[in-house]
N, C-alpha and C positions, 0 to 999 in steps of 0.2 A: 442422450447417452452420457454416462460418466465412464471415463477410462481410468483404470488403476493398475498398478504393478506391485507385486509382492517380492520381487527379486532385484530390486535396485534399478529398475527401468529396462531390463533386458527383454522381457516380454510383457505384453499388456493385454488386458481383457476389458470388455465393455459391459456395462450394466444399464438396462433401461430403468429410468427413474420416474416414478409416477408424479413426483413433485415438479417435474419439468414439462411444460406444455410444448406442443409442436411449434417450431419456429422461434423459440426463445434462444437468446444468445447470452452466454455466461462468460464474463471476461476475467474473473479472478477467483482463485482458490487459495486458501491459507490454512495452516495447521498450527494448533497450540499443543506442544508437548506437555505443558502444565495441566491443561484441561483435558487432554486426549480427545480433541474434537477438531474436525474439519469444518470450514465454512466456505460457501460459494456465493458470490454476489452477481446479480443480473445486470446486464448492460442495456443499452438502447432505452434510456429513460424508464428505468424499472424500479419498482419497490420490492422486488423479489429477492429473497435470500434463502439459503438452505443450510442445514447442519447435519453432520454425520459423525458417529464415533468409530466407524470402521471403513469409511470410504466407499461403501457399496450400498448401504441403506441410508436414504436421505429423508429429512423432514423439512417441509416447507416453512419458511419464516418470512417476516415482513419488515421492511425498513419504512419508517413513517413518511419519508419524502422521496419522490421519484428522482432518479438520477442515472447517469451512465457510470456505474460504480466500477471504475477501470482498474483500481489498484487496492489490494487489501493485504495487510501484514499483521502477523502476531507480534506484539511488542511485549517482551518479558520484563523481568526485574520487578521493581516496585510499581510500574505502570500496569502491567498484566492486563492488556486489552487487545482485542482486534481493532485496528484502525484502518478505515478505508477512505479514499478520496474520490470525489465525483468529477465528472468531466462534462456534464451538461449544465446543471446549476453549479457552475465551476467552483464557487467558493465553499462548497459544502464538504464536511467531514462527518463520517459516521463512525461510532465506536460501540463496542460491546465487551463486557467483562465476562460473559458466559457463552458467547457464540450463538445464542438463541434470541435474545432481545437486543434491539439496536436503538441508539439515540443519535440525533444529528446536531451538529453545531456548524458555525461558519467562521471564516476569516474574511472579513468584509473587503470587497474590492479585489480579491485574488482569484486566480485560476491555477489549476494544477495539470501537470503533464502525465506521462504514463507510469513512471516509477518515482514518485516525488518524495518518498519517505524512507527514513532509516532510523536505527536505534543505536545510540552511543552507550555501550555497556560500561564504559569508564566513568561517565558522568550521570548515568541513569536518566538521560534525556532522549526524547524522540525528536527528530529534526525533520522538517518539512520544507521543501523548496517550491516556490511558486514560479509560474512561467515568466514573470517579470524579473526573476532573479532574486527577489527578496527571500530571506531564509528565516524561518520561524522555529521556535523550540518550545517544548512542553515537558513538564515533569509528571503529568497525569493523563495526557492525551485529550484533555478537554479545554483547558485554558492555554492560549498560545501567546508568546511574546516575540517581537522582532529581535533576531540575533545578528543579522548582517545582511549584506547585499552582494551577490556575485557580479562580476563585471558586465555580463550580458544576460539575455533571456536564457532560461534553462528548463530542462524537462525531467531530469532524474538525478538522484543522489544515492551514494552508498558510503558505508563507513567500515574501516578496518580497525578493530580494537588492538590488534598486534602492532600496527604502524601508527596508531592514533592519528589517522588521516582520513579525511573525506575526499571522495572523487565525485565531481559534479559534471554531468553531461550538458554542454552548451549547444552543440550542433553535431552534425555527423562527423566532423573532423576536429572538434575542439573539446578538451576536457580541462576543468580546473581542479586543482588539489588544494586543500587547506587543512590545517590542524586546529584553527581557532575561529573559523567562519568569518574572518575579517581580512586576512592576508591571503592572497591567492597566487598560485603558480599556474601558468598557462602551458598546456601541452597541445600542440597542433599536429596535424597530419595523421590523426588516428582514423583508421578505416573501419567500416562496419556500421551497424545501426546504432 
């Protein structure tokens, strides 16, 4: 089933989707306001993907390489792509400029956590953090260069264009902040996931 809301999340309704087989697990949904399309990616070593223009009617799609596609984001600006990271063949990245066809690439020797990607609207770069703390950036979502290294292993990254500040999750109680991906401030004692 797919659940959707038309009133800002107050009430929800479910739709049976023929593109979903019994027992399948879907870990990530993303939306592109530019393309007006939703995408959903399969988990548990899947090549499965779906797309929808209304959130209720879905069409089955395929990613060439099986993976646990745990995180998918629409990255706007000049990049204008859906970008997803894998968690089984951990160094894999999938990208799509239309939400229907997908291509995969890799960052050799790296693995990714649950929410490892963000977009910097000020520089037009997408930033990806690996679990070993290395930070990679790209201006097209395809070719990646090393941008810096966080003090310890990390799983997630977010960016505030208003503050021009990245927040990086290192553990359940530690967050690093940085504006340049090279100098880090440590915040400890943060509770929650």
